[in-house]
C-alpha positions in Angstrom: -8.4 29.0 -1.8 -10.5 28.6 -5.0 -13.0 25.9 -6.0 -11.4 23.3 -8.3 -12.1 23.8 -12.0 -11.0 20.5 -13.5 -11.1 21.8 -17.1 -9.0 24.9 -16.4 -6.8 23.8 -13.4 -3.1 24.7 -14.2 -1.0 21.8 -15.5 2.3 23.4 -14.7 4.1 24.5 -11.5 3.2 23.2 -8.1 -0.5 23.0 -7.2 -2.1 21.8 -4.0 -5.6 20.4 -4.1 -7.4 19.9 -0.8 -9.9 17.0 -0.7 -11.6 15.0 1.9 -13.1 11.5 1.8 -15.7 11.0 -1.0 -14.9 14.3 -2.8 -13.9 12.7 -6.1 -10.1 12.5 -5.8 -9.8 9.6 -8.2 -12.1 11.4 -10.7 -9.9 14.5 -10.4 -6.7 12.5 -10.9 -8.0 10.8 -14.0 -9.2 14.1 -15.5 -5.8 15.7 -14.9 -4.1 12.7 -16.4 -6.3 13.0 -19.5 -5.6 16.7 -19.9 -1.8 16.1 -19.5 -2.0 13.6 -22.3 -3.9 15.9 -24.6 -2.8 19.4 -23.8 0.9 18.8 -23.0 1.4 15.7 -25.2 3.4 14.0 -22.4 3.7 10.2 -23.0 1.9 8.2 -20.3 5.2 6.7 -19.0 6.4 10.3 -18.1 3.3 11.1 -16.0 3.9 10.0 -12.5 1.0 9.0 -10.3 1.8 7.9 -6.7 -0.6 6.7 -4.1 -0.5 4.7 -0.8 -1.7 1.2 -1.3 -1.6 -1.5 -3.9 -5.4 -1.5 -4.0 -5.5 2.2 -4.6 -2.9 1.8 -7.3 -4.9 -0.9 -9.1 -8.0 1.2 -9.0 -6.2 4.3 -10.3 -4.7 2.3 -13.1 -8.1 0.9 -14.1 -9.9 4.2 -13.9 -7.3 6.2 -15.8 -7.2 3.6 -18.6 -11.0 3.5 -18.8 -11.0 7.3 -19.0 -8.5 7.3 -21.9 -10.6 4.7 -23.8 -13.8 6.7 -23.2 -12.0 9.8 -24.5 -10.8 8.0 -27.6 -14.3 6.9 -28.3 -15.7 10.4 -27.7 -13.2 11.9 -30.2 -14.3 9.2 -32.7 -17.9 10.5 -32.4 -19.3 8.2 -29.7 -21.9 9.7 -27.3 -20.6 10.6 -23.8 -22.4 12.0 -20.8 -19.0 12.9 -19.1 -19.0 16.6 -18.8 -15.2 16.9 -19.0 -15.1 14.8 -22.2 -17.8 16.8 -23.8 -16.0 20.0 -23.1 -12.6 18.7 -24.2 -14.1 17.5 -27.5 -15.7 20.9 -28.0 -12.6 22.9 -27.2 -10.0 20.7 -29.0 -7.9 22.9 -31.3 -7.0 19.8 -33.4 -9.4 17.0 -32.8 -7.6 14.6 -35.1 -4.3 15.1 -33.4 -5.9 14.7 -29.9 -7.5 11.5 -31.2 -4.0 10.2 -32.2 -2.6 11.2 -28.9 -5.3 9.2 -27.1 -4.7 6.2 -29.4 -1.0 6.2 -28.5 -1.8 6.7 -24.8 -4.1 3.6 -24.8 -1.6 1.5 -26.7 1.3 2.5 -24.4 -0.7 2.3 -21.1 1.2 -0.7 -19.9 4.2 1.6 -19.5 2.2 4.1 -17.4 4.1 5.2 -14.2 1.4 4.5 -11.6 2.9 3.3 -8.4 2.6 2.9 -4.7 5.1 5.1 -2.8 7.4 2.2 -2.0 7.0 0.9 -5.6 8.1 4.2 -6.9 11.0 4.4 -4.5 12.2 0.9 -5.6 11.8 1.9 -9.3 13.8 5.1 -8.7 16.6 3.3 -6.9 16.8 0.7 -9.7 16.8 3.3 -12.5 19.5 5.4 -10.8 21.5 2.6 -9.2 24.8 3.6 -11.0 24.5 7.3 -10.3 23.6 6.8 -6.6 26.1 4.0 -6.0 23.3 1.8 -4.8 23.0 -2.0 -5.4 21.4 -2.8 -8.8 19.3 -5.5 -7.1 17.4 -4.2 -4.1 14.4 -5.3 -2.1 11.9 -2.9 -0.6 10.6 -4.0 2.8 7.0 -3.1 3.6 7.4 -4.1 7.2 10.9 -3.8 8.7 9.8 -5.2 12.1 11.3 -8.7 11.5 14.6 -7.2 10.4 14.7 -4.8 13.4 14.1 -7.7 15.8 16.9 -9.7 14.2 19.3 -6.8 14.6 18.3 -6.3 18.2 18.7 -10.0 18.9 22.2 -10.0 17.4 23.1 -6.9 19.5 21.9 -8.6 22.6 23.9 -11.8 21.9 27.1 -9.9 21.0 27.0 -7.0 23.5 24.9 -8.1 26.4 24.8 -11.8 26.7 28.4 -12.1 28.0 28.4 -8.7 29.9 29.2 -8.4 33.5 26.7 -10.0 36.0 26.0 -6.6 37.6 25.0 -5.0 34.3 22.7 -8.0 33.4 21.1 -7.8 36.8 20.5 -4.1 36.4 19.0 -4.5 32.9 16.7 -7.2 34.2 15.5 -5.0 37.1 14.9 -2.2 34.6 12.8 -4.5 32.4 15.3 -4.0 29.5 14.8 -7.0 27.1 15.1 -7.6 23.4 11.4 -7.0 23.1 11.5 -3.7 25.0 14.5 -2.5 22.8 12.6 -3.4 19.6 9.5 -1.5 20.9 11.7 1.5 21.7 13.0 1.6 18.1 9.4 1.5 16.7 8.7 4.7 14.8 12.2 6.1 15.1 14.0 4.5 12.2 12.1 6.5 9.6 13.4 9.8 10.9 16.5 10.9 9.0 16.9 13.9 11.3 17.0 11.7 14.4 20.0 12.6 16.7 21.6 10.1 19.1 22.8 11.7 22.3 25.0 9.8 24.7 28.6 9.0 25.5 30.8 7.0 23.2 33.3 6.3 26.0 33.9 2.6 26.6 33.7 1.6 30.3 35.4 -1.4 31.8 32.4 -2.5 33.8 34.1 -5.6 35.2 36.9 -3.5 36.8 34.4 -1.0 38.1 32.3 -3.7 39.6 35.3 -5.5 41.3 35.3 -3.2 44.4 31.6 -3.8 44.8 32.1 -7.6 44.5 34.8 -7.5 47.1 32.7 -5.4 49.5 29.7 -7.8 49.0 31.9 -10.8 49.7 33.3 -9.2 52.9 29.8 -8.3 54.1 28.6 -11.8 53.3 31.5 -13.3 55.3 30.8 -10.9 58.2 27.2 -11.9 58.2 28.2 -15.6 58.6 30.1 -14.9 61.8 28.3 -11.9 63.3 24.7 -12.1 62.1 23.5 -12.1 65.7 25.4 -9.0 66.7 24.3 -7.2 63.5 20.7 -8.1 64.2 20.9 -6.7 67.7 22.4 -3.5 66.4 19.6 -3.1 63.8 16.9 -3.8 66.4 18.3 -1.3 68.8 19.1 1.4 66.3 17.2 4.7 66.5 18.1 5.7 63.0 15.9 3.3 61.2 12.4 4.2 60.1 10.3 1.8 62.1 7.4 2.2 59.7 9.5 0.4 57.2 11.7 -1.7 59.4 9.4 -3.1 62.1 10.7 -5.0 65.0 8.0 -7.7 64.7 
């Protein structure tokens, strides 16, 4: 790892710059942007800058434009105490051409490609809609929680609401609700490598529960006629754990 030299940092290939809080990340990005405009002559709309939040995007846009304006003034002879600008002016192979590049960059800055991550994704989808067979009009959700809740509610209404009584009772005892299912999905939908394991076999729960229902009905009817005898058998049984099933 080498200390960052903003004036001589490579502008090609892949480069990783490690920076913590308060180390001048915005200053570095604006300096690299300026060098790309001057040294590579890339139009501002072809230099992609991506960050996390709208506030950070707005700050970057303002700082980069301000740097371009200051550089244009420096190449016109204005005084500057910015070390990078002073060095660029001194090292410029063709100051007149660089001044014209800065003038074009400032005039075209409204077209600068400075986005949040989701904003860039939406722009990329819109620009490549035909090639990717994606809809030409798309909306980018910043928070999919409401949509996930709607899908879970629809699933519950279609698949669970009219399910067998036994399944519903089991789900209630296991605290399985629409809210718990939504919470379970949180953090999993953004993982394209997620694998779903489980059976796809469809069970006829009503037919499987029918013997249980018949046995329960028979036991209920037996209790109606022989509850006293059953009670005596339970009280006299030596097979029951009396710590759990006390006589009194």
